C-alpha positions as CSV (number, residue, x, y, z in Angstrom):
1,X,-1.9,-16.9,29.6
2,X,-1.5,-13.4,30.6
3,X,-3.2,-12.0,33.8
4,X,-6.1,-14.4,33.6
5,X,-6.6,-14.2,29.8
6,X,-5.4,-16.1,26.8
7,X,-4.8,-14.4,23.4
8,X,-5.4,-16.7,20.5
9,X,-6.3,-16.5,16.8
10,X,-10.0,-16.0,16.2
11,X,-12.0,-18.8,14.6
12,X,-15.3,-19.1,12.8
13,X,-16.8,-20.4,16.0
14,X,-16.0,-17.0,17.6
15,X,-18.0,-14.9,15.1
16,X,-21.1,-14.2,17.3
17,X,-19.0,-13.7,20.4
18,X,-16.8,-11.1,18.5
19,X,-19.8,-9.4,17.2
20,X,-21.2,-9.1,20.8
21,X,-18.0,-7.8,22.2
22,X,-17.5,-5.2,19.4
23,X,-21.1,-4.0,19.8
24,X,-20.9,-3.8,23.6
25,X,-17.5,-2.0,23.5
26,X,-18.8,0.7,21.2
27,X,-22.3,1.1,22.6
28,X,-22.8,4.5,24.4
29,X,-19.5,5.9,23.1
30,X,-18.9,8.6,20.6
31,X,-18.3,5.8,18.2
32,X,-21.6,4.0,19.2
33,X,-23.0,3.8,15.7
34,X,-22.1,0.2,15.6
35,X,-20.2,0.5,12.3
36,X,-17.3,-1.4,13.8
37,X,-19.3,-4.6,14.1
38,X,-20.4,-4.2,10.4
39,X,-16.8,-3.5,9.5
40,X,-15.5,-6.7,11.0
41,X,-18.1,-8.7,9.0
42,X,-17.3,-6.8,5.7
43,X,-13.6,-7.2,6.1
44,X,-14.0,-10.9,6.7
45,X,-16.4,-11.3,3.7
46,X,-14.0,-9.4,1.4
47,X,-11.0,-11.5,2.5
48,X,-9.1,-8.5,3.8
49,X,-8.4,-9.8,7.3
50,X,-4.7,-10.3,8.0
51,X,-4.8,-10.8,11.8
52,X,-7.9,-11.5,14.0
53,X,-7.2,-12.3,17.6
54,X,-9.4,-12.8,20.7
55,X,-8.7,-12.5,24.4
56,X,-10.5,-15.3,26.2
57,X,-11.2,-15.5,29.9
58,X,-12.5,-18.8,31.3
59,X,-13.8,-19.8,27.8
60,X,-15.5,-16.5,27.1
61,X,-14.3,-13.9,24.5
62,X,-13.6,-10.7,26.4
63,X,-11.8,-8.8,23.6
64,X,-11.0,-8.7,19.9
65,X,-8.5,-7.0,17.6
66,X,-8.5,-6.9,13.8
67,X,-5.8,-5.9,11.4
68,X,-6.8,-5.7,7.7
69,X,-5.0,-5.4,4.4
70,X,-4.1,-1.9,3.2
71,X,-3.0,-0.6,-0.2
72,X,0.1,1.4,0.6
73,X,2.6,3.0,-1.7
74,X,5.8,4.5,-0.1
75,X,8.4,6.4,-2.1
76,X,7.0,5.0,-5.3
77,X,6.9,1.3,-4.3
78,X,4.2,-0.9,-2.9
79,X,4.6,-1.7,0.8
80,X,2.9,-4.5,2.7
81,X,0.8,-2.8,5.3
82,X,-2.1,-3.3,7.7
83,X,-4.7,-1.2,9.3
84,X,-5.7,-1.7,13.0
85,X,-9.5,-1.5,13.4
86,X,-11.3,-2.2,15.5
87,X,-9.9,-3.2,18.9
88,X,-12.7,-4.0,21.3
89,X,-12.9,-5.1,24.9
90,X,-16.1,-6.1,26.8
91,X,-17.1,-3.1,29.0
92,X,-16.8,-5.0,32.2
93,X,-13.2,-6.0,31.2
94,X,-11.9,-2.6,30.1
95,X,-8.9,-1.1,31.9
96,X,-7.4,-4.5,32.6
97,X,-4.7,-4.4,29.9
98,X,-6.6,-6.6,27.4
99,X,-6.8,-4.1,24.6
100,X,-3.1,-3.3,24.9
101,X,-2.1,-7.0,25.0
102,X,-4.3,-7.6,21.9
103,X,-2.7,-4.8,20.0
104,X,0.9,-5.9,20.9
105,X,0.1,-9.5,19.9
106,X,-1.4,-8.3,16.6
107,X,1.6,-6.2,15.8
108,X,3.9,-9.2,16.5
109,X,1.7,-11.4,14.2
110,X,2.0,-8.7,11.5
111,X,5.8,-8.7,11.8
112,X,5.8,-12.5,11.4
113,X,3.7,-12.2,8.3
114,X,6.1,-9.7,6.8
115,X,4.1,-6.6,7.0
116,X,6.3,-3.4,6.9
117,X,3.9,-0.9,8.3
118,X,0.7,-0.4,10.2
119,X,-1.8,2.4,10.4
120,X,-4.5,3.3,12.9
121,X,-7.2,5.9,12.9
122,X,-7.7,6.6,16.6
123,X,-7.1,8.5,19.9
124,X,-3.8,10.3,19.7
125,X,-3.1,10.0,23.4
126,X,-3.6,6.2,23.3
127,X,-2.0,4.7,20.2
128,X,1.5,6.3,20.4
129,X,2.3,3.9,23.4
130,X,2.3,1.1,20.8
131,X,4.7,2.9,18.4
132,X,2.1,4.8,16.3
133,X,3.1,8.2,15.1
134,X,0.9,11.0,13.6
135,X,4.1,12.5,12.1
136,X,4.8,9.3,10.0
137,X,1.2,9.1,8.9
138,X,1.2,12.8,7.8
139,X,3.6,11.8,5.0
140,X,0.9,9.7,3.3
141,X,-2.0,10.9,1.3
142,X,-5.2,9.2,2.6
143,X,-8.9,9.8,2.7
144,X,-8.5,9.6,6.6
145,X,-5.6,12.0,6.7
146,X,-5.6,14.2,9.8
147,X,-4.4,14.3,13.4
148,X,-6.0,11.0,14.3
149,X,-4.3,9.0,11.5
150,X,-1.1,7.4,12.9
151,X,1.4,4.9,11.4
152,X,4.4,2.9,12.4
153,X,7.2,1.0,10.8
154,X,6.9,-2.6,12.1
155,X,10.7,-2.8,12.0
156,X,11.8,0.0,14.3
157,X,15.2,0.1,12.5
158,X,13.6,0.8,9.1
159,X,13.8,4.3,7.7
160,X,10.6,6.2,7.5
161,X,9.4,6.7,3.9
162,X,9.5,10.2,2.6
163,X,5.9,10.0,1.4
164,X,3.2,8.0,-0.4
165,X,-0.4,7.0,-0.3
166,X,-2.3,4.9,2.2
167,X,-5.7,3.4,1.4
168,X,-7.6,1.2,3.8
169,X,-9.5,-1.9,2.6
170,X,-12.6,-1.1,0.5
171,X,-14.9,-2.0,3.4
172,X,-13.9,1.2,5.2
173,X,-15.3,3.3,2.4
174,X,-18.6,1.4,2.6
175,X,-19.4,2.3,6.2
176,X,-22.4,4.6,6.6
């Protein structure tokens, strides 16, 4: 337990609660098209989820993070990688460290699974605190290339690849 919340693996029983948290977290924001809730369902249906965690407070899901399988080639070789999206926290629980704790726990789970790299498409003032770098991501051709695509090596001692290609799971291409 961390500051009143527990982080645990999401279960099938959490599906509706996760959907509610994701929808509430993105309602009324610049990202409020609700595609994130659809994305979670599509990634699960496609079998592309690698890590799905919830933050629970007094038996209620207050946050969720999802990392999904990516198709990444680095310096001519396949590299096990994951994309972070989405991370969601119930509006009344935002600003309490839940999102950051979920991201850190998810990155730790990816390391245990043997993933070498993680990408995120997000706010360039927020994600670098977790080790994400736009400079590393810029070495990869991607449909999402640009200043908001960031990447990190999950082993901080690993050399950065010189270049390659990074494709998110097919569900990302199906968002409207």
